[in-house]
C-alpha positions in Angstrom: -11.6 -42.5 82.5 -12.1 -39.7 80.0 -15.2 -37.6 79.9 -15.2 -38.4 75.9 -16.1 -41.5 74.7 -17.6 -43.3 71.6 -21.0 -44.6 71.2 -23.3 -46.5 73.7 -26.5 -46.3 71.6 -26.3 -48.2 68.4 -27.0 -45.4 65.4 -29.6 -46.5 62.7 -29.0 -49.8 61.0 -26.5 -50.6 63.8 -26.9 -53.8 65.7 -26.6 -53.9 69.4 -23.6 -56.1 68.7 -22.0 -54.1 66.5 -22.2 -51.1 68.8 -20.7 -52.9 71.6 -17.7 -54.1 69.4 -17.3 -50.4 68.4 -17.1 -49.1 71.8 -14.4 -51.9 72.8 -12.2 -50.9 69.9 -12.7 -47.2 70.4 -11.3 -47.7 74.3 -8.2 -49.7 72.6 -7.6 -47.5 69.6 -4.7 -45.3 69.0 -6.7 -42.1 69.1 -8.0 -43.1 72.8 -5.5 -45.5 74.6 -2.5 -43.3 74.8 -4.4 -40.4 76.0 -6.3 -42.1 78.9 -4.0 -42.6 81.7 -6.3 -45.2 83.4 -6.5 -47.4 80.3 -2.8 -46.9 79.2 -1.9 -47.9 82.9 -4.1 -51.2 82.5 -2.5 -51.9 78.9 1.1 -51.3 80.1 0.6 -53.8 83.2 -0.6 -56.3 80.6 3.0 -56.0 78.9 5.1 -55.5 81.7 3.1 -57.6 84.4 1.0 -59.8 82.6 -2.1 -61.2 84.5 -1.3 -64.5 86.4 -4.4 -66.3 84.5 -2.6 -65.2 81.2 0.7 -66.7 82.2 -0.8 -69.7 83.4 -2.1 -70.7 79.9 0.4 -72.5 77.9 1.2 -71.1 74.3 -1.2 -73.3 72.0 0.9 -74.9 69.1 -1.7 -73.9 66.5 -2.0 -70.5 67.7 -1.5 -67.7 64.9 1.6 -65.5 64.9 0.9 -62.5 66.7 1.5 -59.2 65.3 2.9 -58.2 68.4 6.7 -58.7 68.3 8.9 -60.0 71.0 10.7 -57.5 72.8 13.9 -57.2 74.6 12.0 -55.2 77.6 9.9 -58.5 78.1 10.9 -62.2 78.8 7.5 -63.4 78.0 6.1 -64.8 74.9 4.3 -62.4 72.5 1.2 -64.6 73.0 1.0 -63.5 76.5 1.1 -59.7 75.9 -1.1 -57.1 75.7 -4.2 -58.7 77.1 -6.6 -56.6 79.3 -9.4 -58.2 81.3 -12.8 -57.8 79.5 -14.7 -57.5 82.8 -12.9 -54.4 83.5 -13.8 -52.5 80.2 -17.5 -54.0 80.4 -17.6 -52.4 84.0 -17.5 -49.1 82.6 -20.8 -46.8 82.5 -20.8 -46.8 78.7 -20.5 -50.7 78.4 -23.2 -51.5 81.1 -26.2 -51.4 78.8 -24.9 -54.3 76.7 -24.8 -56.6 79.5 -28.7 -56.3 79.9 -30.8 -59.3 78.4 -31.7 -58.7 74.8 -32.9 -57.1 72.8 -31.6 -53.9 74.6 -28.3 -55.7 75.5 -26.3 -58.9 74.6 -26.7 -60.5 77.7 -23.4 -61.1 79.4 -19.5 -60.7 79.1 -19.4 -64.2 77.2 -21.8 -62.6 74.5 -19.7 -59.5 74.2 -16.6 -61.7 73.6 -18.5 -63.8 71.0 -19.4 -60.5 69.2 -15.7 -59.3 69.0 -14.6 -62.7 67.9 -17.4 -62.6 65.1 -16.6 -59.2 63.7 -13.8 -57.2 65.0 -10.6 -57.1 63.1 -9.1 -54.3 65.4 -9.6 -56.4 68.6 -9.3 -60.1 69.4 -10.9 -61.9 72.5 -9.6 -65.1 74.2 -10.1 -67.0 77.4 -7.1 -67.5 80.0 -6.9 -69.4 83.2 -5.2 -72.5 84.6 -6.4 -76.1 84.0 -9.4 -76.8 86.1 -10.0 -73.1 87.1 -12.4 -70.6 86.2 -11.7 -69.0 82.8 -11.6 -65.3 82.4 -12.2 -63.3 79.0 -9.3 -61.0 78.0 -9.2 -58.7 75.0 -6.2 -57.1 73.0 -5.4 -55.0 70.1 -4.4 -56.9 67.0 -1.6 -54.4 66.0 0.9 -52.4 67.5 0.2 -49.0 69.1 1.1 -46.4 66.7 1.3 -42.6 66.5 -2.5 -41.5 65.5 -3.1 -39.5 62.3 -3.3 -35.9 63.7 -6.8 -36.0 64.9 -7.1 -32.1 64.2 -7.4 -33.0 60.3 -10.0 -35.6 61.1 -12.2 -33.4 63.2 -15.0 -30.9 62.6 -16.6 -28.2 64.9 -20.6 -27.7 64.9 -22.4 -25.2 66.9 -26.2 -24.5 67.4 -27.0 -27.4 69.7 -29.4 -26.7 72.9 -27.0 -25.4 75.5 -27.5 -26.3 79.3 -27.9 -22.8 80.4 -27.0 -23.7 84.2 -25.0 -26.2 86.2 -27.6 -26.8 88.9 -27.8 -25.9 92.3 -29.0 -29.0 94.3 -28.0 -32.4 94.1 -31.2 -33.5 92.6 -30.9 -30.7 89.9 -27.2 -31.8 89.2 -28.4 -35.5 89.1 -31.1 -34.5 86.3 -28.8 -32.4 84.1 -26.3 -35.0 84.0 -28.9 -37.7 83.1 -30.3 -35.2 80.4 -26.8 -34.5 79.0 -26.0 -38.2 78.7 -29.2 -38.8 76.7 -28.3 -35.8 74.5 -24.8 -37.2 74.2 -26.3 -40.4 72.6 -28.6 -38.5 70.6 -25.6 -36.6 69.3 -23.5 -39.7 68.4 -26.7 -41.2 66.6 -27.2 -37.9 64.6 -23.5 -37.8 63.7 -23.3 -41.6 62.5 -26.8 -40.7 60.7 -25.0 -38.2 58.2 -23.6 -41.3 56.7 -20.2 -39.3 55.9 -17.7 -41.9 57.4 -16.8 -43.7 60.7 -17.3 -41.7 63.7 -14.4 -42.2 66.0 -15.7 -39.9 68.8 -18.1 -36.9 69.7 -17.4 -34.5 72.5 -19.6 -32.0 74.0 -17.8 -28.7 74.5 -18.2 -27.2 78.0 -17.8 -23.9 79.8 -15.2 -23.6 82.6 -16.6 -24.3 85.9 -16.0 -21.8 88.7 -14.1 -22.9 91.8 -16.1 -23.7 94.9 -17.4 -20.9 97.2 -15.2 -22.2 100.0 -12.2 -22.1 97.8 -12.3 -18.6 95.9 -8.6 -18.5 94.9 -8.6 -22.0 93.3 -8.2 -22.3 89.6 -11.4 -22.6 87.4 -11.9 -26.3 86.3 -11.6 -25.9 82.5 -14.3 -27.8 80.6 -16.2 -28.9 83.7 -19.2 -26.7 83.5 -22.3 -26.5 81.4 -22.5 -27.6 77.9 -21.7 -25.0 75.4 -24.2 -25.9 72.6 -21.1 -26.9 70.4 -19.2 -30.2 69.5 -16.2 -31.6 68.2 -16.8 -34.9 66.0 -13.7 -37.0 65.1 -14.1 -39.2 62.1 -11.5 -42.1 61.0 -10.4 -40.3 57.9 -10.0 -36.8 56.6 -12.3 -37.6 53.7 -15.2 -37.6 56.0 -14.3 -34.1 57.0 -14.7 -33.1 53.4 -17.9 -34.9 53.0 -19.4 -33.4 56.1 -18.7 -29.8 55.0 -20.0 -30.4 51.4 -23.4 -31.8 52.7 -26.4 -30.1 50.9 -28.5 -29.1 52.7 -25.9 -28.2 55.6 -26.5 -30.4 58.8 -29.1 -29.1 61.1 -30.5 -30.0 64.5 -34.1 -29.9 65.0 -34.8 -27.9 62.0 -32.2 -25.2 62.6 -29.2 -25.2 60.2 -25.8 -25.5 62.4 -22.7 -23.3 62.2 -20.1 -25.9 60.9 -16.5 -25.9 60.0 -13.3 -28.1 60.2 -11.7 -28.3 63.6 -8.4 -26.9 61.8 -10.3 -23.8 60.7 -11.7 -23.4 64.2 -8.4 -23.6 65.9 -6.6 -21.3 63.4 -9.6 -18.9 63.9 -9.0 -19.0 67.7 -5.3 -18.6 67.3 -5.5 -15.4 65.1 -7.7 -14.0 67.8 -6.0 -14.9 71.1 -2.3 -15.8 70.3 -1.5 -14.8 66.4 2.3 -15.1 67.1 2.0 -18.7 68.3 2.8 -21.7 66.3 1.2 -25.2 67.1 3.9 -27.7 68.1 3.4 -30.9 65.9 6.1 -32.9 67.3 4.0 -35.3 69.0 0.2 -36.2 68.9 -2.0 -34.0 70.8 -4.1 -35.0 73.6 -7.6 -34.8 72.0 -9.5 -34.4 75.6 -9.8 -31.1 76.6 -10.2 -31.2 80.3 -7.2 -29.7 82.0 -8.5 -29.4 85.7 -9.1 -31.8 88.4 -11.8 -31.6 91.3 -9.1 -29.6 93.4 -9.5 -27.0 91.0 -5.5 -27.0 89.9 -4.8 -26.9 86.1 -3.2 -30.2 85.1 -1.6 -31.3 82.0 -3.8 -33.9 80.4 -2.1 -37.4 80.0 -0.1 -38.0 76.8 1.7 -41.3 76.7 3.5 -40.1 73.5 4.6 -36.7 75.1 5.7 -38.6 78.0 7.8 -41.0 76.1 6.1 -43.9 77.7 5.8 -45.8 74.4 9.0 -47.5 73.2 10.0 -49.3 70.0 7.4 -51.5 68.2 4.8 -49.7 70.2 6.0 -51.5 73.3 4.7 -49.6 76.5 7.1 -48.7 79.3 6.1 -49.8 82.8 3.9 -47.2 84.9 5.0 -48.8 88.5 4.4 -47.2 91.7 7.4 -49.1 93.0 9.8 -46.9 90.5 8.6 -43.8 91.9 9.4 -44.9 95.5 12.7 -45.9 94.4 13.3 -42.5 93.0 11.8 -40.8 96.2 14.2 -42.9 98.3 17.2 -41.8 96.2 16.1 -38.4 96.1 15.9 -38.7 100.1 19.4 -39.7 100.4 20.8 -36.8 98.2 18.7 -34.3 100.5 20.5 -35.6 103.6 23.9 -34.6 101.7 22.7 -31.1 100.7 21.0 -28.0 101.8 17.6 -28.0 100.5 14.8 -25.4 100.7 11.1 -25.6 100.0 10.1 -22.7 97.8 6.6 -21.5 97.5 6.0 -19.4 94.2 3.0 -18.8 92.4 1.0 -21.2 94.4 3.3 -24.0 93.7 5.9 -25.4 96.2 9.2 -26.8 94.6 12.4 -28.0 96.2 15.6 -25.8 95.7 19.1 -27.4 96.4 22.2 -25.5 97.2 25.5 -27.2 96.3 29.1 -26.0 95.3 28.0 -25.4 92.1 25.3 -22.9 92.9 21.5 -23.3 93.5 19.4 -25.5 91.2 15.4 -26.5 91.1 14.8 -30.3 91.4 12.4 -31.3 88.5 13.3 -28.0 86.7 12.6 -29.6 83.5 8.6 -29.5 84.7 8.7 -25.8 85.4 6.5 -23.6 83.0 5.2 -26.7 81.0 1.8 -27.1 82.9 3.2 -30.4 84.4 2.3 -31.4 87.9 1.3 -28.1 89.9 2.8 -25.7 87.5 0.1 -23.9 85.9 0.1 -22.3 82.2 -1.7 -19.5 80.6 -0.9 -16.8 82.9 1.4 -14.6 80.7 0.2 -12.2 78.1 2.0 -10.3 75.6 0.7 -6.6 74.4 1.4 -4.0 71.9 0.8 -0.3 72.4 0.5 1.6 69.2 1.5 5.0 67.9 -1.1 7.8 68.1 -2.3 7.2 64.6 -3.2 3.6 65.6 -0.5 1.8 63.6 1.6 -0.8 65.3 4.7 -0.8 62.8 7.0 1.9 61.5 9.3 4.4 62.9 8.8 4.7 66.6 7.5 8.3 68.1 8.0 9.6 71.6 4.9 9.7 73.9 4.2 9.9 77.6 5.9 7.7 80.1 4.5 4.2 80.5 2.2 4.1 83.7 2.9 0.6 85.4 0.8 1.4 88.3 -2.1 2.6 86.4 -2.2 -0.4 83.9 -2.2 -2.9 86.7 -5.1 -1.0 88.2 -7.0 -1.3 85.2 -6.3 -4.9 85.1 -6.9 -5.9 88.6 -10.9 -6.0 88.4 -10.4 -8.4 85.5 -7.7 -10.8 86.4 -5.1 -9.6 89.0 -1.6 -9.1 87.6 1.5 -9.9 89.0 3.7 -7.6 87.3 3.8 -5.6 84.0 7.0 -4.9 82.3 8.1 -3.4 78.8 10.0 -5.5 76.2 11.8 -2.7 74.4 15.0 -3.9 75.6 16.1 -7.3 76.4 14.7 -8.5 80.0 17.8 -8.5 82.4 19.3 -11.5 83.8 18.4 -12.5 87.3 19.0 -9.6 89.4 20.8 -9.6 93.0 18.9 -8.7 96.2 20.1 -5.1 95.8 18.6 -4.7 92.4 15.6 -2.0 92.8 12.2 -3.6 91.9 9.2 -1.9 90.2 6.9 -4.5 92.0 4.8 -2.7 94.9 3.0 -5.5 96.1 2.4 -5.9 99.9 4.7 -8.3 101.9 2.4 -11.2 103.3 3.1 -13.2 106.3 5.6 -16.1 105.6 3.9 -19.7 105.7 7.1 -21.2 107.0 8.5 -21.2 110.5 11.1 -18.7 109.9 11.2 -15.4 108.3 12.3 -16.1 104.6 12.5 -14.3 101.2 10.5 -13.3 98.3 12.3 -11.6 95.6 11.4 -8.3 93.5 10.1 -8.8 90.0 12.6 -9.0 87.1 12.4 -5.6 85.3 13.5 -4.8 82.0 17.0 -3.3 81.3 15.3 0.0 80.9 13.3 -0.3 83.9 16.3 -1.1 86.1 18.8 1.2 84.7 18.0 4.3 86.8 19.2 4.4 90.2 15.7 4.8 91.7 12.9 4.4 89.0 9.4 5.0 89.9 6.6 2.7 88.9 4.8 5.4 86.9 7.9 5.5 84.5 10.2 8.5 84.0 10.7 10.3 80.7 9.3 10.1 77.2 8.7 6.6 75.8 9.0 5.4 72.4 6.0 3.8 70.7 4.8 1.5 69.3 6.2 -0.6 72.4 5.6 -4.0 73.3 5.3 -5.5 76.8 4.5 -8.5 78.9 2.1 -9.2 81.8 1.9 -12.0 84.4 -1.2 -12.8 86.4 -1.9 -14.6 89.7 -4.6 -16.8 88.2 -5.1 -18.7 84.7 -6.2 -16.1 82.0 -9.0 -17.9 80.3 -10.3 -17.2 76.8 -13.0 -15.3 78.2 -10.9 -13.2 80.5 -8.5 -12.5 77.5 -11.4 -11.2 75.4 -12.7 -8.9 78.3 -9.2 -7.6 78.5 -9.0 -6.7 74.8 -12.3 -5.2 75.1 -11.6 -3.1 78.4 -8.0 -2.1 77.7 -8.2 -2.2 73.9 -7.4 1.5 74.0 -5.1 3.1 77.1 -3.8 6.5 77.5 -5.5 7.3 74.0 -3.5 4.6 72.2 -4.7 1.2 70.7 -3.4 -2.0 72.6 -3.4 -5.5 71.4 -3.3 -8.5 74.1 -2.4 -11.9 73.0 -1.1 -15.0 74.7 2.6 -15.3 75.3 3.8 -18.5 73.3 4.6 -21.5 75.5 8.4 -20.7 75.0 7.7 -17.3 76.0 6.0 -18.4 79.2 8.1 -21.0 80.0 11.2 -18.7 79.9 9.3 -16.1 82.2 8.1 -18.8 84.8 11.6 -20.3 84.7 13.4 -17.3 85.5 11.1 -16.2 88.3 11.3 -19.6 89.6 15.3 -19.7 89.6 15.0 -16.3 91.1 12.9 -17.3 94.1 15.0 -20.3 94.3 18.4 -18.1 94.6 16.5 -15.9 97.2 15.4 -18.7 99.4 19.1 -19.1 100.6 20.0 -15.5 100.5 18.1 -14.4 103.9 16.8 -11.1 101.8 13.4 -9.7 101.8 10.8 -8.9 99.0 7.6 -8.6 97.6 4.7 -11.1 97.1 4.8 -13.9 95.1 7.2 -16.4 96.5 8.7 -17.7 99.6 11.0 -20.2 100.7 12.1 -22.1 103.7 14.3 -25.0 105.3 13.1 -28.2 103.9 10.6 -29.6 106.1 11.2 -33.1 107.6 10.0 -36.0 105.8 7.6 -38.0 107.8 
């Protein structure tokens, strides 16, 4: 389940029954269901593999026509589609209080179902089961799943709440902090509803990144898993509620202190101008509103998004998420591997498979490379611009000292370990051959594989590779302003980017601006490096740190 949910405690003037119904509606709404992998899988199964109890119930003659249309993807009657066990939803922590006796709860699952039937227009409840067997309550949406209106335009940012300050060291401290934050979450939800500007869809407490465990110092930081920052995002049902929130007079406050507020769109734009002014948001698919992007293993993972993964078909019919399909794919992959020469390649901490055929070397699942899917991390590439001596970043270029690649890497090292730094004053060259001179000076590590394998040099710009034996300090004058690119061993968080800008904002007497590479620029870089490592895995050459490849290990 996602960390962000709607409400559990009733707001002022809201009954316990209304609060319980609101929570169930939230679980199955357009803004949550397609972004919660557990719930979406449960919901997908209800269409593609309906429960036996549901199928055992005949279609009533007088049942109202379902808004869920029949689909060529299913042989079942629409009446049997989309039903999720209510017992599963009420087992969630946020629903447990509603199963307690009155007046704090409703008493039972039967009572929750009765409340849904009495008041909800978004969700319906029904009992299913074979004749003579125990009946079970199920719930389903009353409408087809549709792409949600952009939550960015329906959300606000507010800052000034009491930050947690620490994460806790002992298990007892961690437990107490978690309990206190749960109580604070409920108070915040009641506060947001009490403003009476519109229906609150969800409230998300923003968190610091959590450092990796002490025994895994090289693991990626767990994004948004740390202590509460003291700021929140509130998502309303409509954009009108945002306007009303921002127009409140007096301004919203917490415990007598006025809060810093703005629309979430303005907040995101403010951060974009600071950290990635060249980037443009992609509005092609709805964005996952949940910010957590790392698991307990410390690896940065792309949040689940059913729309982005094309898991929603015509009329909102979910595509199956069945383990058997994956097994069939792996079986097919194994058969293909037996016919081709494959190597397992390690690059940037990610293992992937490269295959050599008569047509050349290819990467399996290349479409995932550089997109943050699977184990591929993102936010590891920055762009920078070095100004002229007068501080300007535009206009005619002037000659200056040679660009010192080794020195700038030394300056970056204490902040975030760089992989390589290159200039973009000329187009980046294509994938170099094993004889291409490299500017990378990293130490060669021992191979993790049973045979000695390869690791390629970095991809240099045309200007860097033109000389027969260039030095990493650069030779001859350099024209300024000049743009460059740097990749890093670890993810560059917002805090690290800010530190890089403050520490290396001036270098060699010239102003420097550091921004994030756009997703397209980063993927181009990562894909070119991965392809290069794939080629080198079959060449038998040697190179620097960053990637290694070996014969495909036997499958067990």
